[in-house]
C-alpha positions as CSV (number, residue, x, y, z in Angstrom):
1,M,32.4,-14.6,68.7
2,I,30.9,-12.6,71.3
3,D,27.2,-10.7,70.9
4,E,29.0,-7.4,70.7
5,D,30.7,-8.3,67.3
6,R,27.9,-9.7,65.8
7,D,25.5,-7.7,63.7
8,D,25.0,-9.0,60.2
9,G,26.1,-12.9,60.2
10,S,29.6,-11.9,58.8
11,T,32.8,-12.5,60.6
12,T,34.8,-9.5,62.2
13,D,37.6,-9.8,59.9
14,E,35.0,-9.8,56.9
15,R,33.4,-6.5,58.2
16,R,36.4,-4.5,59.4
17,H,39.0,-2.9,57.3
18,Y,41.3,-1.7,59.7
19,D,42.8,-3.5,63.1
20,R,41.3,-2.1,66.0
21,S,43.5,-0.8,69.1
22,R,42.3,-1.2,72.5
23,L,42.7,2.6,73.7
24,I,40.2,4.2,76.0
25,V,39.7,7.7,75.6
26,D,36.7,10.2,76.6
27,V,34.3,10.8,73.7
28,S,31.7,13.6,73.5
29,F,29.0,12.8,71.1
30,D,26.1,14.7,69.5
31,G,23.4,13.4,67.3
32,G,20.3,15.4,67.6
33,D,18.4,13.8,70.7
34,A,21.4,11.8,71.8
35,T,24.2,14.0,73.4
36,G,26.6,12.9,76.0
37,V,30.1,11.9,77.1
38,A,31.3,8.2,76.6
39,S,34.4,6.5,76.6
40,T,35.9,4.2,73.6
41,K,36.4,0.5,74.2
42,D,38.5,0.3,70.9
43,I,39.2,2.4,68.0
44,S,40.5,2.2,64.5
45,R,40.9,4.4,61.5
46,G,37.6,3.0,60.3
47,G,35.7,3.7,63.5
48,L,35.2,2.8,67.2
49,Y,33.2,1.2,70.0
50,M,32.1,3.6,72.6
51,S,30.6,2.4,76.0
52,T,27.5,4.4,77.0
53,Q,24.1,3.7,78.3
54,T,22.5,6.3,76.2
55,E,20.3,4.3,73.5
56,I,21.3,5.5,70.0
57,P,19.6,3.6,67.1
58,T,21.5,2.0,64.1
59,G,21.7,4.5,61.2
60,K,22.0,7.6,63.4
61,T,24.8,10.2,62.3
62,L,27.0,11.4,65.5
63,A,29.4,14.2,65.7
64,L,32.3,12.7,67.9
65,R,34.7,15.0,69.8
66,L,37.9,13.2,71.3
67,D,41.2,13.7,72.5
68,L,44.2,11.7,70.5
69,G,47.7,12.6,71.0
70,G,47.1,15.8,72.8
71,Q,45.0,17.1,70.2
72,Q,41.3,17.7,69.8
73,V,39.9,15.7,67.1
74,I,36.2,16.2,65.7
75,L,34.7,13.4,63.5
76,K,31.5,12.6,62.1
77,G,30.4,8.8,61.8
78,D,27.4,6.5,61.5
79,V,26.0,4.2,64.2
80,V,26.1,0.7,62.7
81,Y,25.8,-1.3,65.5
82,S,23.7,-0.7,68.6
83,N,23.7,-2.6,71.9
84,P,21.4,-0.6,73.9
85,G,22.3,0.3,77.5
86,H,26.1,-1.0,76.7
87,G,27.2,1.1,73.7
88,V,27.5,1.5,70.0
89,G,29.8,0.9,67.0
90,V,30.5,3.8,64.9
91,R,31.9,3.7,61.2
92,F,33.5,7.1,60.6
93,H,33.0,9.5,57.5
94,R,35.8,10.1,55.3
95,L,38.8,11.2,57.6
96,T,40.9,14.2,56.6
97,E,44.5,13.3,56.0
98,D,45.7,15.3,59.2
99,V,43.3,12.9,61.2
100,R,44.4,9.9,59.3
101,T,48.1,10.6,59.8
102,L,47.4,11.4,63.7
103,M,45.7,8.1,64.0
104,E,48.4,6.0,62.6
105,R,50.9,7.7,64.8
106,E,49.0,7.5,67.9
107,L,46.9,4.2,67.8
108,P,49.0,1.3,69.2
109,Q,49.1,-1.7,67.0
110,P,47.0,-4.7,68.4
C-alpha cells in the first residue's frame, strides 16, 4: 500500500464505498483561507483525490467546482486525508440525484 492510500490503518477496500476512476479534470476549490485550482488524480461518486501544493488540513470543508461531461458541477466535501505539498482526499457531502446520475454516466469504470 502506498502512503497516499494510508490514513487510519484500514485497507483501501474497507474505507471506500465506490470504485475510483482515473480521471484528470481541473477543480476549483474554496474553503475559507484555502482557495485555488487543482487537478483530480482520481474520482468516484464518494469523493476525489486532488493534486495541489496548497496545504489544506483534514476536516476542512471545501466548495468544489469541476467540469464533468461538459457540465459545470458544484459540490461540497470534507478533506479526509491530507498529504501536505502533494494533495488531499475529499469525501463529498450528499450528492443531488442529477449529479449522481451524471457521475454514473461520465466516470469510466476502473
